[in-house]
N, C-alpha and C positions, 0 to 999 in steps of 0.2 A: 897486122900485116905490114909489109914493107911500104914505107912512105904513106901510110894511111892513118887517118885520125882515129883516136879512141873515142868513139861517139856513143857507145852503149853504156847506159847506167845500170844500177842494180835492178830496177823494175824491168828494163828491157831484157836483161839477162835472165831474170826469173820467168818472164813470159816465154822466152825461148825454151826453157826447161819444161814448163807446164804445157805450152802449146805444142811442143814436139811430142810430148807423152800422150796427151788426150786426143785421141782420134775417134775411131768408131768402135774400137775393141771393147771398151767397157759396156757398150750397149748391146754387144753381140755375143762375145765369147762365153758368157755365163751358161748359155745353152749347152755348148759342147763340153765345158768343164763339168756341168751337172750330169750329163750323160755318162761321162767317164768315171766320175767319183761315186755317183749313186746316192748321195745324201746331202742335205743342206749344210750340215756341219763340216763335211769335207770340202764342199764348195767354198765356204767362208775360209777354211783353213788354207786353201790354195792362195787366196788373196792375202792372208796374213803372212804366209811364207814369202810370197812375192814382195810384199812391202818390206819385210825385214831384210831380205837379200838386196833389194834395190837401195835401201837406205844405207846399209853397210858399204855397198859399192860406191855410192855417191860421197859418203863421208871419207872414204879412202881416196877417191879421185881428187878430193879437195886438196890433199897434200901435193899431188903432182901438178894440179892446176896453179897453185900458189907458187910452186917452185919453178915452173916453166910456163909462164903466161904468154904463150905464143900461138899464132895461127896454126891450126892443124891439130891441136889438142892431143887426142889419144895416139895419133900417128907419131907425134913428137915424143911422147912418153916412151913408147915402145922402141923407137929409134935410139933414144938416149940410154935406155936400160939395157937393151940387148944388141944393138947394132942396126945398121941400115936395112939389112935383109928382113928383120922382124917388122920394122916400120913399113917396108914395102908390102909384106904379106898382109898386114892389116889394111893398107891402102888399096891393094889389089882386091881383097875380099869386100872391103867397104864399097868400092866402086862396082864390082861385078854383081853383088847380091845384097849386102847389108843395107846401105843407104838407098840405092836405086830400087832395090826390091821393096823396101818399105814405102818409098814414094809411090811406086806402082800399086802396091796393095791398098794404100790409103786412097789413092785416086780412084781405084775400082770401087771402093766402098762409097765414096762420094757419088759416083755414077749410079750405084745400086739404089741409093736413097733418093736421088733425083728421079729415078724410075717410078717412085710413088706419085709424082706429079705428072710426069710425061712417060707413060709406060713403054712406048714404042722406040725410045731413043736407044741406039746401040751403046752399050755400057763401055766397051773398050774405046770407042771413038770419043765419048765424053771424057773418059779418064785421060786419054792422050791430050785432048784439048785443054784440060785443067793443068796438066804438067807443063805444057808449052806456055800457057798464059802466066803461070806463077814464075816460070823461068824468066820470061820477058820482064815481069814486074820487078824482079830482083836485080835485073841488069840496070835498073834506074837508080840504083844506089842503096847503101845499107840502111839509111834512114827510112827510105820508102818501104823496104821489106820489114824493118823493125816496127814501123807504124802499123802496117797491116797485121803483123803478129800481135801487137799489143791489143788492138781492137778485137780481133777474133778470139784471142785467148780470154779476155774479159767476158766476151759474149758467151762463149761455150762453157766457161766455168760457171757463169750465172745460170745457164740452162741446166747444167748438171745439178747444181745446188737446188734449183727450182724443182726438179724431178724428185730429189731426195726429200726435200721439205714437204712436197705434196703427198708423198707416200707416207711419211711419218705422221703428218698432221691430219690429213683428211682421207687418205687412201687405205688405211689399215683394214685388212680383211680378216675377220675373226676365224673363218674357216682355214684360210692360208696359214695364219699364225699357229693355230692348233695343230695343223698338219706338219708344218715345217719345224716348229720348235718343241714339239712333243716327243713321243717315242721315236718318231721318224728322223729326229735330228742327226743321229749317228747310224742310220740304217745301212745295211750292207754287211755288217759283221766281219770286216776285214781283220785278219791277224796283223801283227806288226809289220812283217816284211811285205805282205801284200798291200797294205795301206801305203807304205813308202813307195812301192812301185807304181801303184795307181796314181798317187798324188804327184809323184815326180814327172810322169808322162803328161798328166793333165795341166801341169804348170806352163806348158807351151803358150796357151791362150793368155793367161794372166801376165806372163813375162813379156809377151809381145805387146800387150796393152800398156805395159809400164816401161817399155823400151824407149830409146832415143833421148833419155834424160841427159846423156853425156854430150849432146849436140852443142851445148853452150861452151864447152871447152874448145871447140873448133874456132870460135870467134873471140877467144881470149885476147888476141892481138889488137882487137878493135873495141875492147871493153875498158872503161875508165877504172883506174885502181884495181886491176884484175887480180892482184894478190889477195885482195879482200872480197871483191864482188863476185868473182867466179865461184869460190868455195861456198860463199853465203847463198848465192843463187841456187846452187845444187841442193843445199840443205832445205831451203825454203820451198823450192819447186817440187822436189821429190817428196818431201814431207807432206805438203798440202795435197798433192795428187794422190798419194797413197791413202790418206785419210778419206778423201772423196770416193775413191774406188771401193774401199771397205764399206762406207756408208751406202753407196749405190747398191751393192749386192745385198746388204742388209735390208734395204728398201724393197728390192725385188721380192725377198722372202716375206716381207710384211704384206705384200699385195697379191702375190701369185702363189698358188700351191706349187710345190716343187715339180710336179709332173708337167705343169704348164710352162715352167722355165725350161725344162729339158726338151720340150716339144714345141717351143715357140715357132711360129711360122717364119721360115727363112732365118731362123736363129735371132730374130729381132726382139730380144727380151725387153729392151728399153721401151720399145713401142708397145709391146704387150702390157707392160706395167702401166704405162701412161694411159692406154686404152681402158684398163680396169678402173682408173681414177677419173678420167675425163670423158670417156665414151669415144665414139667413132672419130671425132675431130682430132683426137690425140695422134692418130696415124700421121696426119699432115703436120701437126705441131712437132712431133718427134723427128720426122723426116727432115724438116727444116733445121731443127736444132743439130742433128747429126751432120747435115751438110755444112753448117757453119763450123762444126767441130773438125771435120775432115779437111775442109778448106784451110783452116788455120794450121792444122797439123802438117799438111803437105807444104804449106808456105815455110814453116819453120825448118822442115827437113831440107827443102830446096836451098834456103838461105845458108844454112850451116854447112851442108855437105860440100858445097863448092870450095870452101876454105881448106878442106883436106887435100884436094887435088892441087890447089894452088901451092900449098906447102910442099907437097911431093915434087911438083914441077920445079920449085926453087932448088931442090936437092937433085934435080935431073933424074927423078924416079917416076916421072909422068910426062906426058906430051909437053914439050917446052912452051907451046903456045898458051897452056893453062896458067902459066906464071904471069901472063899479061894482065895488067889492070887498065880499065878504061880511064883515059886521061881526065875525063870530066867527072865521072861518078865514083871513080876509084873502086869499082866493082870488078870481081874476077869474071868478066863476061864470057871468055872462052871456056873457062872451067864450068860455068853454069850451063852453057849450051851442050858441052860434051856429056855432062850428067843427064841433061834432058833427053838427049838422043838414046842413051842406054836405058833409062827408065821407061821411055816409050816402047822400046823393044821388048823389055820384060813384061810390060802390060799386055802385049800380044801373045805371050807364051803360056800363061797359066792363070789359075784362079787365085782368089784372095788366100784361101787356106794353103795352097801349095807354096806360095811365096812366104807365108807366115812360118811354115815349118823350116824352110831353107834358112830364113833370116835368123831365127832365134838360136839355132845351133851355132852358127858362125859368130853371132854376137856374144854368146856366153863364153865361147872359146877365147876370144880376145879380151873379154872382161877379166877372165881368170889370169891370163898372161900379164895383163897390165897391172893387176894388183900384186902378182908375184914381183913385178918390177919395182914396187915400193920397197920390198925387202932387199932387192938387188941394189937399188940406189942408196939405201941406208948404209949398205956395206961399202959400196964403191965410191960414194960421194958423201961421206959422213959430215963434212964441213960445209956442204952446200946450204944456202939460205933456205929455210923452210918457215915462212911466215905462219903457216898452218900445218899441223901434224895430224895424221890420220887418227881419228877418234878410236880409242880402244886398241891401238896397236900394241902388240902384234896379234892379240887374241881374235878380234873381230875380223881383220883382213884374212887371217888364216882360216877362220870359220867359213867365210865366204868362199874361199878357194876350195875347201873340202866339200861344202854343200853343192856348189855349182858344178864341181867335177862329178859328183854323184848324179846330178840331173843329166849331164852330158852322157854319162854311161848308160843311163836308162833310156835316153832318146835313141842312142845308137842301137840298143838291143831291141827296143819295142816300136820304133818308128824308122826302121832302116831305109825304107824306100825314099824318104825325104832327107834324113840327116846324113847318110853316107855320101850322097851327092854334094851336100854342103861341105863336108870334110874334104872331098876330092877337089873342090874348087879352091880351098885354101892351099892344099898341097901342090896344085898345078902352078901356084904362084912361085914356087921355088925355081923350076926351070925358067919361067918367064923372067924372074929376077936376074938370074945369071946371064940370060940372053940380053936383057935390057942394059945391064951394067958392064957388059964385056968391054974392057978397056977404059972404064970410067972410074968405078970405085971398087973396093974390096969388101967382101962379106964380113 
């Protein structure tokens, strides 16, 4: 960022990746995935496909991050590859639904698990209180936000490892193992096309749980040696979280018969698995662990998101006040509070699952476009410095574009009530862009 110190190291950057990814999803969405796919094997396959897609995307983004280590990350990549309008459309959608919607969803999840301890607390009020508190915390400066992120990422990663370890070492249920890994493993009898359709639609939950890995690119301007540390943090963070997510779902299948995963109370599969291992006390233990997880996730999202609006404001594509840095803390204070207000508004409008569906469609759309940007920039800027080049180029980036586009099509066809509104939000950005830039810049 302009006139700001590069104070984030590799560990800080990696905790932003991991902390922004690990929220409540891995403890919850297995139930819905299980109901949709109908078999343990297909449930695990959803997480395998998600891991592959996310790793390919992260390895591809590394090239752009090393090439353009600036505040704003993905917004900058799209602007440079396709022009300011595409950067604006990303920033518009990022602000209206992607980042703020995810912050709202994670905050609602935090409130839901706080309800285990204090049942009568209004969830939306608690969620809004969390968003406001974390916004204030991050106005204290980058190091304050990064310190909180480091502590909570280590804590929640440890909690997830603890759950996996307990399931594998002491929680193995012979009945569940026989049921889940026997003849029932591929139950459902889907033919090829039906399996693709069912799996593609079911990926919403696992993709949402694995999202926000790109948040570290937004802070590239504040990262030491960003040409090395940002790509490396993407590889380390996404790789570690993907492995943990696969192991967590394997652990659920060791402990719970598949029907119990599908029908877990309030979709709290992680709590159900812990209860099977530890007994009734596990409800409180898991609730506390998930509260730590969602707190850290919301903090990472809050910290990183404001850097996008800051970069847009410097280009006169957002409110000009958002380009202001606090003279003492060098934090984008106005940008943080604007983000806070909109996220609080979204919290009042819908449930966790509603926001999830809106978010993932828009997210995938811009991931696809950004990776297409790698091909564009290879052609238009062949001599640009590329300290790191996308692994497996051009095959793996092209494979991501193909698979992610297929998922988008399936979501449009089979979840239209949520995904079409998401597309409309993106398209509404076009007239907003021309109105906003009238007399300023050309498309």
